[in-house]
N, CA, C and O atoms as a MOPAC input file, in Angstrom:
PM7 MOZYME 1SCF
protein

 N    -64.51300 1    29.70200 1    40.93300 1
 C    -63.66300 1    29.93400 1    42.55700 1
 C    -62.87600 1    31.27900 1    42.26300 1
 O    -62.40200 1    31.69300 1    41.20500 1
 N    -62.89000 1    31.91800 1    43.73800 1
 C    -61.49000 1    33.05900 1    43.67700 1
 C    -60.11200 1    32.08200 1    43.94800 1
 O    -59.92700 1    31.20500 1    44.79100 1
 N    -59.45400 1    32.47700 1    43.14800 1
 C    -57.78700 1    32.11600 1    43.08900 1
 C    -57.30300 1    32.48400 1    44.33800 1
 O    -57.44500 1    33.54000 1    44.95400 1
 N    -56.60200 1    31.27700 1    44.67400 1
 C    -55.65300 1    31.47000 1    46.43900 1
 C    -54.55800 1    32.36300 1    46.21700 1
 O    -53.87300 1    31.89700 1    45.30600 1
 N    -54.23100 1    33.11200 1    46.51400 1
 C    -53.11100 1    34.50000 1    46.48900 1
 C    -52.71900 1    34.00200 1    48.17600 1
 O    -53.50600 1    34.20400 1    49.10000 1
 N    -51.70100 1    33.49400 1    48.31100 1
 C    -50.99600 1    33.31300 1    49.75200 1
 C    -50.59500 1    35.02200 1    49.89700 1
 O    -50.21100 1    35.77100 1    48.99900 1
 N    -50.86800 1    35.38200 1    51.58200 1
 C    -50.28400 1    36.89900 1    51.59600 1
 C    -49.64200 1    36.66800 1    53.29400 1
 O    -50.00500 1    35.92900 1    54.21000 1
 N    -48.59100 1    37.63300 1    53.17400 1
 C    -47.80000 1    37.97600 1    54.39000 1
 C    -48.82800 1    38.96000 1    55.14100 1
 O    -49.01300 1    40.05700 1    54.61300 1
 N    -49.43800 1    38.68600 1    56.20800 1
 C    -50.03900 1    39.67000 1    57.17100 1
 C    -48.99700 1    40.59000 1    57.48200 1
 O    -47.88200 1    40.18100 1    57.80800 1
 N    -49.20800 1    41.51100 1    57.42500 1
 C    -48.45300 1    42.79200 1    58.02000 1
 C    -48.40500 1    43.29200 1    59.56600 1
 O    -49.23900 1    44.01500 1    60.11200 1
 N    -47.35700 1    42.79500 1    60.07700 1
 C    -47.22500 1    43.11500 1    61.40300 1
 C    -45.86500 1    43.81400 1    61.56100 1
 O    -45.01200 1    43.91400 1    60.67900 1
 N    -45.77000 1    44.41500 1    63.17600 1
 C    -44.62700 1    44.99800 1    63.53700 1
 C    -44.25700 1    44.49500 1    64.92800 1
 O    -45.07200 1    44.23300 1    65.81200 1
 N    -43.01900 1    44.39700 1    65.01100 1
 C    -42.45500 1    44.22200 1    66.49100 1
 C    -42.77300 1    45.01000 1    67.18600 1
 O    -43.19600 1    45.99900 1    66.58800 1
 N    -42.79000 1    45.10300 1    68.48000 1
 C    -42.84000 1    45.86400 1    69.67500 1
 C    -41.80600 1    45.09400 1    70.69000 1
 O    -41.11400 1    44.11400 1    70.41300 1
 N    -41.88600 1    45.81400 1    71.97300 1
 C    -41.52300 1    45.43200 1    73.17200 1
 C    -42.38500 1    45.93700 1    74.23400 1
 O    -42.84400 1    47.07200 1    74.36000 1
 N    -42.53800 1    44.85100 1    75.02000 1
 C    -43.80500 1    45.01700 1    75.99600 1
 C    -43.24300 1    44.55500 1    77.44400 1
 O    -42.80600 1    43.41300 1    77.59100 1
 N    -43.27900 1    45.68000 1    78.72100 1
 C    -42.84900 1    44.93300 1    79.96500 1
 C    -43.79100 1    44.51700 1    80.65200 1
 O    -44.67800 1    45.34800 1    80.84700 1
 N    -43.92400 1    43.56300 1    81.07800 1
 C    -45.10800 1    43.05800 1    81.96800 1
 C    -44.41700 1    41.85300 1    83.18000 1
 O    -43.35200 1    41.24200 1    83.08600 1
 N    -45.48300 1    41.79200 1    84.33300 1
 C    -44.51800 1    41.23200 1    85.60400 1
 C    -44.41800 1    39.91500 1    85.02900 1
 O    -44.89300 1    39.44700 1    83.99400 1
 N    -43.45800 1    39.26400 1    86.22400 1
 C    -43.02400 1    38.19200 1    86.15200 1
 C    -44.17400 1    37.37300 1    85.90600 1
 O    -44.30800 1    36.65200 1    84.91700 1
 N    -45.02000 1    37.51200 1    86.86300 1
 C    -46.22100 1    36.94000 1    87.32500 1
 C    -47.49600 1    36.57100 1    86.43900 1
 O    -48.30300 1    35.64200 1    86.44100 1
 N    -47.28600 1    37.85800 1    85.59600 1
 C    -48.46700 1    37.98100 1    84.57300 1
 C    -47.97400 1    37.08800 1    83.28700 1
 O    -48.76500 1    36.54600 1    82.51600 1
 N    -46.93900 1    37.03600 1    83.20500 1
 C    -45.91900 1    36.29200 1    82.02300 1
 C    -46.38000 1    35.04900 1    82.24000 1
 O    -47.08900 1    34.42400 1    81.45100 1
 N    -45.90200 1    34.57300 1    83.55300 1
 C    -46.24600 1    33.12900 1    83.65700 1
 C    -48.03300 1    32.54300 1    83.77600 1
 O    -48.21600 1    31.33200 1    83.90000 1
 N    -48.99800 1    33.30200 1    83.73600 1
 C    -50.10400 1    33.26500 1    83.66400 1
 C    -50.22500 1    33.26200 1    81.97300 1
 O    -51.09700 1    32.58000 1    81.43500 1
 N    -49.57600 1    33.82400 1    81.42800 1
 C    -50.19300 1    34.02700 1    79.80800 1
 C    -49.44800 1    33.00400 1    79.39800 1
 O    -50.13200 1    32.21200 1    78.75000 1
 N    -48.05300 1    32.60600 1    79.53000 1
 C    -47.37400 1    31.51400 1    79.04000 1
 C    -48.27600 1    29.99000 1    79.18100 1
 O    -48.51600 1    29.25000 1    78.22700 1
 N    -48.67700 1    29.75500 1    80.56200 1
 C    -49.70600 1    28.73500 1    80.82700 1
 C    -50.98900 1    28.60800 1    79.98900 1
 O    -51.31300 1    27.58800 1    79.38100 1
 N    -51.64800 1    29.70200 1    80.02300 1
 C    -52.91100 1    30.01000 1    79.15700 1
 C    -52.52300 1    29.57100 1    77.68500 1
 O    -53.26500 1    28.79500 1    77.08400 1
 N    -51.39000 1    30.05000 1    77.11100 1
 C    -50.98900 1    29.88100 1    75.91500 1
 C    -50.73700 1    28.19800 1    75.51500 1
 O    -51.06700 1    27.63600 1    74.47000 1
 N    -50.23800 1    27.77700 1    76.37300 1
 C    -49.70200 1    26.33800 1    76.31300 1
 C    -50.89900 1    25.60800 1    76.43500 1
 O    -51.08000 1    24.68600 1    75.63900 1
 N    -51.91300 1    25.90300 1    77.45300 1
 C    -53.26300 1    25.21800 1    77.59500 1
 C    -54.00500 1    25.02600 1    76.12900 1
 O    -54.65200 1    24.02100 1    75.83500 1
 N    -53.77800 1    26.28200 1    75.17000 1
 C    -54.54900 1    26.60900 1    74.20000 1
 C    -53.84300 1    25.85700 1    73.10000 1
 O    -54.48200 1    25.46600 1    72.12300 1
 N    -52.70400 1    25.66500 1    73.20700 1
 C    -51.81300 1    24.89900 1    72.19700 1
 C    -51.14000 1    26.04000 1    71.09500 1
 O    -50.66800 1    25.73100 1    70.00100 1
 N    -51.21000 1    27.34000 1    71.61800 1
 C    -50.76700 1    28.28200 1    70.57700 1
 C    -49.70000 1    28.87500 1    71.16000 1
 O    -49.22200 1    28.60100 1    72.26000 1
 N    -49.20300 1    30.01000 1    70.09500 1
 C    -47.77200 1    30.79700 1    70.96900 1
 C    -47.91500 1    31.66900 1    71.68700 1
 O    -48.97700 1    32.23700 1    71.43300 1
 N    -47.32100 1    32.17000 1    72.60200 1
 C    -47.33100 1    33.15600 1    73.71500 1
 C    -47.75000 1    34.27300 1    72.73900 1
 O    -48.81100 1    34.77600 1    73.10900 1
 N    -47.26100 1    34.82000 1    71.61500 1
 C    -47.47900 1    35.67200 1    70.66000 1
 C    -48.69300 1    35.85400 1    70.26600 1
 O    -49.31500 1    36.90900 1    70.39000 1
 N    -49.09100 1    34.86700 1    69.78300 1
 C    -50.76000 1    34.39200 1    69.24300 1
 C    -51.72500 1    34.71500 1    70.21100 1
 O    -52.76900 1    35.32700 1    69.98900 1
 N    -51.20800 1    34.13500 1    71.66000 1
 C    -52.25500 1    34.39300 1    72.93200 1
 C    -52.43800 1    35.66400 1    73.10400 1
 O    -53.59300 1    36.02100 1    73.34100 1
 N    -51.34900 1    36.70800 1    73.03200 1
 C    -51.38800 1    38.08000 1    73.58600 1
 C    -51.85300 1    38.64400 1    72.43900 1
 O    -52.57400 1    39.60500 1    72.70700 1
 N    -51.72600 1    38.42100 1    71.13000 1
 C    -52.84500 1    39.14100 1    70.29100 1
 C    -54.03600 1    39.04200 1    70.03800 1
 O    -54.68200 1    39.90100 1    69.43900 1
 N    -54.65500 1    37.54300 1    70.64000 1
 C    -56.03300 1    37.66600 1    70.90000 1
 C    -56.54800 1    37.94100 1    72.10600 1
 O    -57.70300 1    37.72400 1    72.47300 1
 N    -55.63300 1    38.44300 1    72.74200 1
 C    -56.35600 1    39.20200 1    74.09600 1
 C    -56.60300 1    40.66200 1    74.00900 1
 O    -57.39300 1    41.39300 1    74.60700 1
 N    -55.54900 1    40.92300 1    72.93400 1
 C    -55.50400 1    42.69200 1    72.61700 1
 C    -56.60700 1    42.75700 1    71.82900 1
 O    -57.28400 1    43.76000 1    72.05500 1
 N    -57.10600 1    41.89900 1    70.82000 1
 C    -58.18900 1    42.04000 1    69.79800 1
 C    -59.20000 1    41.93600 1    70.74400 1
 O    -59.80100 1    42.96600 1    71.05000 1
 N    -59.51800 1    40.80600 1    71.29800 1
 C    -60.75100 1    40.66200 1    72.31000 1
 C    -60.92900 1    41.90400 1    72.82900 1
 O    -61.90800 1    42.52300 1    72.41300 1
 N    -60.17700 1    42.46100 1    73.69200 1
 C    -60.23400 1    43.56900 1    74.21300 1
 C    -60.63200 1    44.63000 1    73.54100 1
 O    -61.55200 1    45.32400 1    73.97400 1
 N    -60.06900 1    44.87900 1    72.51700 1
 C    -60.37100 1    46.02200 1    71.56000 1
 C    -61.55100 1    45.92400 1    71.20300 1
 O    -62.16200 1    46.99100 1    71.14800 1
 N    -62.27400 1    44.71200 1    70.85000 1
 C    -63.43600 1    44.66800 1    70.52100 1
 C    -64.61100 1    44.67200 1    71.42300 1
 O    -65.75400 1    44.75100 1    70.97400 1
 N    -64.33400 1    44.58200 1    72.75900 1
 C    -65.12700 1    44.78500 1    73.97100 1
 C    -65.37200 1    45.94100 1    74.72000 1
 O    -66.25300 1    46.13500 1    75.55600 1
 N    -64.32900 1    46.81900 1    74.24900 1
 C    -64.25800 1    48.35300 1    74.68000 1
 C    -65.57800 1    48.92000 1    74.56000 1
 O    -66.29000 1    48.74100 1    73.57200 1
 N    -65.91000 1    49.61900 1    75.58800 1
 C    -67.20100 1    50.43700 1    75.41600 1
 C    -67.04100 1    51.54600 1    74.39000 1
 O    -65.90100 1    51.91800 1    74.11400 1
 N    -67.99100 1    52.04900 1    73.86100 1
 C    -68.06700 1    53.44700 1    73.07700 1
 C    -67.56700 1    54.45400 1    73.42800 1
 O    -67.18300 1    55.19500 1    72.52300 1
 N    -67.38900 1    54.84100 1    74.65500 1
 C    -66.92000 1    55.80000 1    75.21600 1
 C    -65.14000 1    55.76800 1    75.69300 1
 O    -64.52100 1    56.60800 1    76.34700 1
 N    -64.74100 1    54.70200 1    75.19200 1
 C    -63.32100 1    54.45400 1    75.89600 1
 C    -62.53700 1    54.56700 1    74.33700 1
 O    -61.35000 1    54.26000 1    74.23200 1
 N    -63.22500 1    54.97200 1    73.33100 1
 C    -62.26100 1    55.00600 1    72.28800 1
 C    -61.54100 1    56.48400 1    72.04100 1
 O    -60.69200 1    56.61700 1    71.16000 1

């Protein structure tokens, strides 16, 4: 069995400006999923990146 070695994922802090109405939607969806706003936004970005068409890269 492989030995478990905990690792801290590499992350960077950024600042993003979004409309108040979008922030309210994000917060509601994150709360409904019982995850942090940050985690919800990261998952949304990853989903969008994975579903971009080939010509969008």
